[in-house]
C-alpha positions as CSV (number, residue, x, y, z in Angstrom):
1,M,0.1,0.1,0.1
2,K,1.4,3.4,-0.9
3,F,0.9,6.3,2.0
4,E,0.4,9.5,-0.1
5,T,-0.8,11.4,3.3
6,I,0.9,11.1,6.3
7,L,0.1,12.7,9.3
8,I,2.5,13.0,12.4
9,T,1.4,13.9,15.9
10,G,3.7,15.7,17.8
11,G,5.5,16.2,14.8
12,T,8.1,18.8,16.0
13,G,9.6,16.5,18.5
14,S,12.6,14.6,18.2
15,F,10.8,11.4,16.5
16,G,8.6,13.8,14.6
17,N,11.6,15.4,13.4
18,Q,13.7,12.4,12.3
19,I,10.4,10.4,10.6
20,T,9.9,14.0,8.7
21,Y,13.5,14.0,7.5
22,H,13.2,10.2,6.5
23,L,9.7,10.8,4.5
24,L,10.6,14.1,2.9
25,N,14.3,12.8,1.9
26,H,13.5,8.8,0.9
27,T,10.0,8.2,0.0
28,D,7.6,9.7,-2.6
29,T,5.3,10.6,0.1
30,K,2.8,13.4,-1.5
31,K,2.0,15.0,1.9
32,V,3.3,14.9,5.5
33,I,1.3,17.0,8.0
34,I,3.1,18.1,11.2
35,Y,0.5,18.2,14.1
36,S,1.8,19.9,17.3
37,R,0.9,22.2,19.9
38,D,4.2,24.4,19.3
39,E,3.7,27.2,16.8
40,F,7.5,28.2,17.1
41,K,8.9,25.0,16.6
42,Q,6.8,24.5,13.5
43,Y,8.1,27.8,12.1
44,K,11.6,26.8,12.9
45,M,10.9,23.1,11.0
46,A,9.3,25.1,8.2
47,L,12.7,26.9,7.9
48,K,14.6,23.9,8.2
49,Y,13.0,22.2,5.4
50,K,13.0,25.1,3.2
51,H,9.0,25.5,3.2
52,N,8.8,22.3,1.3
53,P,5.7,22.3,-0.4
54,R,5.1,18.8,0.4
55,L,5.2,19.7,4.2
56,K,2.1,20.9,6.1
57,F,1.6,22.1,9.6
58,M,-1.3,22.1,12.1
59,L,-1.6,23.4,15.3
60,G,-3.6,21.3,17.7
61,D,-3.6,19.0,20.6
62,V,-4.3,15.3,20.6
63,R,-6.7,15.8,23.6
64,D,-9.0,18.1,21.1
65,E,-10.7,15.1,19.3
66,K,-12.6,17.3,16.9
67,R,-9.4,19.0,15.9
68,L,-7.7,15.8,15.7
69,V,-10.3,14.4,13.6
70,E,-10.1,17.5,11.1
71,A,-6.1,16.7,11.0
72,M,-6.8,13.0,10.1
73,H,-9.2,13.8,7.2
74,E,-7.9,12.0,3.9
75,V,-4.9,10.8,5.8
76,D,-3.5,7.6,4.8
77,L,-1.2,7.0,7.7
78,V,-0.7,8.3,11.2
79,Y,2.5,8.3,13.4
80,H,1.6,9.0,16.8
81,A,4.4,10.7,18.4
82,A,2.6,13.3,20.9
83,A,3.6,12.8,24.4
84,L,3.1,15.1,27.7
85,K,6.3,16.0,28.8
86,Q,5.3,15.5,32.6
87,V,2.8,13.3,33.9
88,P,1.8,13.9,37.5
89,A,2.1,11.1,39.9
90,C,-1.1,9.4,40.9
C-alpha cells in the first residue's frame, strides 16, 4: 500500500523530526502533516525544510478530538508521537 498523506502527531519533537526527514528525503509521500501545539517549533521546522511544499503544518492538541479528527481527514497513515512531557504522579 502506498501512503500519499501522512500525519505526524507531536511532529515537532525529536521522533517527529526524524521521521519527517526520512519521509521527505527517502520516500515519494505527497504530503506530510505536522500536528503539534508549538507554533514556534513548527516555524523553525518550516525553515529547516526550506518551506518544502510537501510539508504542511497544523496547530492542535491530541486531547482535542474535534481538531484531531479534522487533521486526520484524508490521511493514509498516522505516526502518533505526541506526548506530555510531564505526567503527574498518582
